[in-house]
N, C-alpha and C positions, 0 to 999 in steps of 0.2 A: 553655812549653818544648815543642818538637816531639817527636814519637814517636822520631825518629832521635836527637835530642839526649839523650833519656832513656836510650835503649839504649846509646849511647856512654858516657854518664856511669856507667851501671851496670856496663858491661864494664870500665871503668877501675877502679872500686871492687873488682870481683871479682878483677882481676889483681893487686891489692895484698894480697889475702887468702891465708892458707895454704889448702892443698887441702881440708882438712876443712870449713873455713868456706865455701869456694866450693861444696862439695857441698851444704851446708845451703841455700844460696841456690838452687841448682838444684832441690832437693827442694821448696822453697817455691814456686818458679815453676811446677813441675808441679802442686802443690796448687791454686794460684790458677787455672791454666789449666783444670784439671778442674772446679773450682767454677764457672767462667765457662761452660764447655760444658754443665754440668748446668743452670745457670740458663737458658741459651738453649733447651735441650731442653724444660724445663718451660714456658717462655713459648710455644714453638711448639705444645706439646700443649694449652695453655689456649686459644690462638687457634683451633686446629683444633676444639676442643670447642665454643667459643662460636660459631663459624661454622657448625657442624653444624646440620642441621634435625631431628636425631633427637628432640629434646625440644620441638619447636615446638608440639606439641599442648598442652603445659602453659600456653602463653600464652592459649589460647582457653578454658581451663577456668575456670568461674566460681569466685569466692571462696567457700569453705565457711563462713568465720567473718568477722565484722565486729568493729569496736571495741565495738559494743553487746553482744556476747557475753561480754565480759570481766566477771568477777565482782569483780576487784580491780585497780586501776590503780596502778602504781608510778611515781613521779616522781623523776628524778635530781636 
C-alpha cells in the first residue's frame, strides 16, 4: 500500500469517528511523530559522535589487560 493510500484510508476512518475519538488519533499521531523525531535526533548524534576524531587517541592506546590476566573465566 502506498503512503497516499494509507493516508486516504486513515482519513476515511477518522471521518467516521466521533470528535473525541478523532482527537485521540490526532494525539497518537503527534506521539508517533515526536518519537520518530527523537529517534532521528539520537541517530544523528550517534553518527556525529562516531565520525568525530575526539576519541581517536584511544585506538592507538595499548591494551592494559589480556585474557591471560583473568583469574577466573566464565563460559555461557
